[in-house]
N, C-alpha and C positions, 0 to 999 in steps of 0.2 A: 660782378659776381662775389665778390668778399663780402660788398655790402649784403647782399643778401640771404648770404650764408648766414652772417650775426643777425638780422632779422630772423632768419629761421629757429635761430638757437635760444633768441628772446620769446618766441613764439611758445617753445616748445619748454621751455623754464618757467614761464610764466603760468602754460596751462600744466604743468607738473605742479605748479605752487595752488594753485585755483582747487586739483583735485585732492591735494594735502589736507587744506584747509576744509572743503566738504567732508573727507572723511572723519575730521576732529570732531566737526562739526555734528555730524551723525551718528559720532561713537559716543559723543556726550552729551547728546539732546536731552534737556533737564525733561523730567517725566512730567512735571505740570503744567508743560508746554508743550509739550504734544499732547494731554489729553485734553487742552483747550483746542486745540486742533480738529479732535477726532470726538469729541465729546457726545456730537450730536449724532454719529455715525453707531454708536452704541447701544441705543433703543433704552432697554430695562435697567443697565447695567451703570452702575453710577461709582465712583471715588474720591474721596477727601484726603488731603493730610498728606499729598504729594511729596517725595522727596528721593532721591537719586536720580538717576536717567533714566532713559525709556528702556534702555537695554539692564538694568540692572538697578531696580528702584524697590520702592514701599510705597503701600499707600495705610491711613490710620484707620481708614476705614472704609468699606467695599458693602454695596448694597444691591440686590437685584430684585424688581418688582417693588420696590421700598421695603423691602424686607434685611434685616441688617446680617450682613457676616463676618463681620469683625474685621481685623488688619489682614491684610497679605504682603507679600514681598515676590520678586518673581527676576527671575537671570534669562538675557535671550542673548544667542550669538549675531553681534551685529551685521559680520559676512553671508551672514547664512538667510540673514532676511533679505538685504540688499539685492540676493540673487532670488528671491523671491519665495524662499521654501524656510520659513526661518523655523527653530528650535530651542529649549533649553526646560526651565522646569519655571512651578509654579507652589506657593503654599497658602493654605489660609491659617492663621495663628492664635483665632480666636478663644475664647475661654467654650462657647456654646458649638462653636461651628470650627472644625481641622480637617487639614485633608492637603495632598501634596502630589502631583503628579510631573511627572516628564508629559513637553507638549510637543507636536508639530504642526506649523502649518503652511498650507500650500494651496492659493486659490482662496476659493468660499469653504475649504475644510480644516477643520482642526480636530487633532488626534490627541488623543490622551493614554498616554501609557504607564502603569504602574502606579495607578490610581487607589488611593489609600483614603480614605473621608468619614465621619461621624458629626451626625447634625441632627438638630429636633426635627421632626417628621413634620412639622408646622410651617417650616420650609420651604415643602413641596405643592404647599396651598395655592398659591398663585400661579404656577405652573399648569397645576393640575385644573384650574379653574369649575369646581366644583364648590357652589358655596354651601349647599345643603353637608358636606362632609367636613366633620371637625376632627385635623388629624394630632393625636397625641403621641407622646413616648421619641424616642431615639431609634434613629436609621446610622448603622454602620456598613459601607460599601468597600468590597475590594473588587478591581477590574484589572485584569490584563492589559487591557482598552477600551478606549470608547471613542466614538467619533462623533462629531456633531456639522453640519452643512449647513449652512447661514442660519446657524445660531441653533439650531434644532438635531435631538437626540438621534443619528439616523442609524449606530451600531455598537454594541458593545457586548464583550464576553467577561460575565464575573460573579458575583453575589452578591447581595444586599438582605442583611436585617433587621428586623424593624420588632423592637422590644416594646415592652411596658404598653403595649395600647391599651387604650377605652374607646368601647364601643359607645359613642354617646347619643343619646337622642331622649325619648320620653323617658326610655330608660339606661342605665349604665352597667354595663359589666368590664369587667377586666381580662384580659387574652394576656398570657404569657410570650406569645412571639411570633413571627411569621418569618419565613426564609423564602425570596427568588432566587433563582439561577436563571440566567440569563445567558444566551447565545444569538450570534446575527443567524438570522430567518434569510431561507433561500430567496435571489430575488430583492435583498434589502429589508432593514429593518431590524428587529429584534423580538424574539418569543422568551418567554421566562414561565416558565413553571412555579406555581406556587404551594408552600406546605407549612404547617403548623409546626410549632416547638414543643409541641406536648401541652398538658393543660387537658380543662373539660371540655375545650372548642375543638372540631377534627376541620382544617383548612384547608384543602384541593382545589386548585385551579390553574387558569393560564392567563397570560397575559399577554399583548402584542402590541408591539408598538411599530407605526408605517408611515410613514410619510408626514409626519408631524401630528399624527392622529395615533390613540390609543384605544383599545378595547379591554375587557377586564371579565371572564365568567368563572364565579368562585362559588364553592358548594359549602356551606358552613351546617355541622351538625354537631350534637352533642353526644358526647363518650361516656358520661354519665351525669346523673341529675346535678341541675345548678338552676337556680329559682330564677337569680339575677341575670344568666345571661338567655334562658329560655325566654325571660320578659322581652330584652332586648332584641334576638332575633325577629320578634313579633312584626318589629316598628321597620326593619330594613329588609332588601329581596323577595323575593315571592318564594312564597309557600308551595313544597312539594310533596305528591302523595306520602313517600317516607316518613315524611317530619321533618325532614332539611331544609334551608333555605338557598335559593339560587341566588346571587347578587349578580347584575350585568351593569357594569359602567363602561362608559365609553364617552370620549372627549377629545379636545385639540389642546397638544402641546402649546405656550407659548414660545415664539423667538428668544433666546435669551438675547441676540444684537439683532 
């Protein structure tokens, strides 16, 4: 009986040591090693110059769909991740793309809170996948929350402001800016009301995102004579009886992973 008790104690001590070593490994796992294990599951997301651990790390360069976003850093709570519901924060610190958010992950859903971001509109090009649409200017986003499921935007609430827009085509014209206020839609998805920020072009529209697809109906009209804008509007959308232009756009959002 004494030998049996000693054996049990040795087994328990060995198990405790293994658990301690596993905890140390999990909480100090190098970021570059973890990336090599999971890179094939990240789809269009790519990272280079990784340092630190998978829980508190940095990347000198991050890209999505081949579009460079610049450096990034993150901090995650290791123990919450082991319980299957990771939370932490992430920041993009590049010159062109800047942003930060708190994140919570559970299953295939990633929830971002307190989102603040600023980036060139061209960054959205590969995700929107509209070859004929040339995106110019800069976008600023402030969102109380946003949720992605299986890498696709599923729900969000906040404001996006797009400035320094150029309507490019057979003719070019500059627009002061646009603002989209978006809220979660009933039954899932996002609804956004679109309006202009003043100037010669009046913009009024609605955008819907649902199950990885987006649709937009936007009415464009001149508030005052503007030869460049008037010429540019001849090449986009559908001319309406009142002289305005109706622009309809729809497409698929490509998953981020």
